[in-house]
C-alpha positions in Angstrom: -124.7 28.2 74.5 -121.8 25.8 75.8 -122.3 24.0 72.3 -122.6 26.7 70.1 -119.7 28.4 71.8 -117.5 24.6 71.5 -119.0 25.0 67.6 -117.5 28.0 67.0 -114.3 27.2 68.7 -114.0 24.5 66.5 -114.7 26.3 63.0 -112.7 29.2 64.3 -109.9 25.9 64.7 -110.8 23.7 61.6 -110.5 27.4 60.0 -107.3 28.1 61.4 -105.8 24.9 60.6 -106.5 25.2 56.7 -105.3 29.0 56.6 -102.2 27.5 57.6 -102.3 24.8 55.5 -103.5 26.9 52.5 -100.3 29.1 53.4 -97.8 26.7 53.7 -99.4 24.9 50.4 -98.3 27.9 47.7 -94.8 27.7 49.3 -93.8 24.1 49.8 -95.6 24.6 45.3 -93.1 26.8 45.0 -90.4 25.1 46.5 -91.0 22.1 44.6 -91.5 24.5 41.3 -87.8 25.6 41.9 -86.5 22.0 43.1 -88.1 21.0 39.6 -86.9 23.8 37.7 -83.3 23.7 39.0 -83.4 19.7 37.6 -83.7 20.7 34.6 -81.1 23.4 34.6 -79.0 20.5 35.8 -80.0 17.9 33.2 -79.3 20.3 30.4 -75.7 21.2 31.7 -75.2 17.5 31.9 -76.3 17.0 28.1 -74.0 20.3 27.4 -71.4 18.6 29.0 -71.4 15.3 27.7 -71.0 16.2 23.8 -68.0 18.9 24.9 -66.7 16.3 26.7 -66.5 13.8 23.5 -65.6 16.9 21.5 -62.4 17.1 23.8 -61.7 13.1 24.2 -62.3 13.6 20.3 -59.5 15.9 19.9 -56.7 14.9 22.4 -57.3 11.8 20.4 -56.4 13.6 17.4 -53.7 15.6 18.3 -52.1 12.5 19.8 -52.8 11.1 16.2 -50.6 13.8 14.5 -48.2 13.8 17.0 -47.7 10.2 16.6 -47.7 11.0 12.5 -45.5 13.8 12.6 -43.0 11.4 14.7 -43.2 8.9 12.3 -42.3 11.2 9.7 -39.5 13.0 11.2 -38.1 9.0 12.2 -38.3 8.5 8.5 -36.5 12.0 7.4 -34.2 10.9 9.7 -33.3 7.6 8.3 -33.6 8.9 4.9 -30.6 11.2 5.7 -28.3 8.9 7.5 -25.4 7.9 6.0 -25.7 4.7 3.5 -23.2 2.0 3.2 -21.5 1.8 0.1 -22.8 -1.0 -2.2 -20.1 -4.0 -3.1 -20.3 -4.5 -6.8 -18.2 -7.0 -6.4 -20.9 -10.5 -6.2 -24.1 -11.2 -6.0 -24.8 -8.2 -3.0 -26.9 -10.5 -0.8 -29.2 -11.2 -4.0 -30.1 -14.5 -4.9 -30.1 -14.7 -8.8 -28.2 -12.8 -11.6 -30.7 -10.6 -13.0 -29.1 -10.2 -16.2 -29.3 -13.2 -18.5 -27.0 -14.8 -15.7 -24.3 -12.0 -16.2 -23.0 -9.3 -13.1 -21.2 -6.7 -14.5 -18.6 -4.9 -11.3 -18.6 -1.3 -13.1 -20.1 0.1 -15.8 -16.9 1.7 -18.3 -16.4 5.1 -18.3 -17.4 6.1 -21.8 -20.1 4.1 -21.4 -20.9 5.8 -18.0 -20.2 9.6 -19.5 -22.6 9.1 -22.7 -26.0 7.7 -20.5 -24.9 8.6 -17.0 -24.2 10.8 -14.1 -26.1 14.4 -13.3 -26.6 15.2 -17.2 -28.5 12.2 -18.1 -31.9 12.3 -16.2 -34.7 9.2 -16.7 -37.9 8.9 -15.2 -37.7 5.1 -13.9 -41.9 5.1 -14.1 -42.6 1.6 -11.8 -39.2 -0.6 -10.4 -39.8 -4.8 -10.7 -39.9 -6.7 -7.6 -37.4 -9.1 -8.3 -37.1 -11.9 -6.1 -37.7 -9.1 -2.6 -35.7 -6.6 -4.8 -37.1 -3.7 -6.5 -35.4 -3.5 -10.2 -35.1 -1.4 -12.9 -33.1 -1.5 -16.1 -31.8 1.8 -17.6 -28.8 2.2 -20.6 -29.0 -1.9 -21.1 -27.9 -2.1 -17.2 -30.3 -3.3 -14.3 -30.5 -2.2 -11.4 -31.7 -3.4 -7.4 -32.3 -1.9 -4.5 -34.0 -2.7 -1.2 -34.0 0.6 0.3 -37.6 2.1 1.0 -38.8 4.4 -1.4 -38.1 7.9 0.1 -40.8 9.7 1.0 -41.8 12.6 -1.1 -40.2 11.3 -4.6 -42.5 10.2 -7.3 -42.0 7.3 -10.1 -42.5 9.5 -12.3 -39.3 12.2 -11.1 -36.6 12.2 -13.3 -33.7 10.6 -11.4 -30.2 10.0 -12.2 -27.7 7.1 -11.3 -24.0 8.6 -10.2 -21.2 6.7 -9.3 -19.6 8.4 -6.0 -16.7 6.8 -4.0 -17.0 3.3 -5.6 -20.8 2.6 -5.6 -23.6 3.6 -7.4 -26.6 5.2 -6.4 -30.1 6.7 -7.3 -30.3 10.2 -6.6 -33.5 12.8 -7.4 -33.2 16.5 -8.1 -36.3 17.6 -6.7 -34.7 16.0 -2.9 -31.4 16.8 -2.7 -29.3 14.5 0.5 -31.3 12.0 -0.3 -30.1 8.9 -2.5 -30.8 5.1 -3.2 -28.0 2.6 -2.7 -27.2 0.7 -5.6 -26.5 -2.4 -6.7 -25.3 -3.2 -10.5 -26.6 -6.4 -12.3 
């Protein structure tokens, strides 16, 4: 009988151990499933955050680019609005070569100026010709030259006019008051 009691105790011990192991297994499995679920959610959040971070970086880069463009435009407008030196039309004004078959004009005669130049006599330049590093165009038999950048907003097909102001010739665009280009007369 001792053996059968011992056997019973062994069976009871094995069953108890199995019961304890069985009870703890679902808890561990459940915890493991929860951890796996949490890890999956964490990975999804990371994936979602990566595109958002990239989008934020792109937006910041675009904003910096736009700010830089705005600064450049503001600087360009400021340069255009600054007073410019009056061209000295005596001599070649730094131009190499004379422009009009070797003839250099200092000033357009008053009667010719009144007939073809000034605010009431606009024309379309189209595109200036580059001669020895300077832009030149011809109007009413005279060659004019300039080496300033073409103002933003001006179109080569816009109506423009040449006016003599304060001892120098300037090119104006009626659509953009306050901006002018200093001209040399050849």
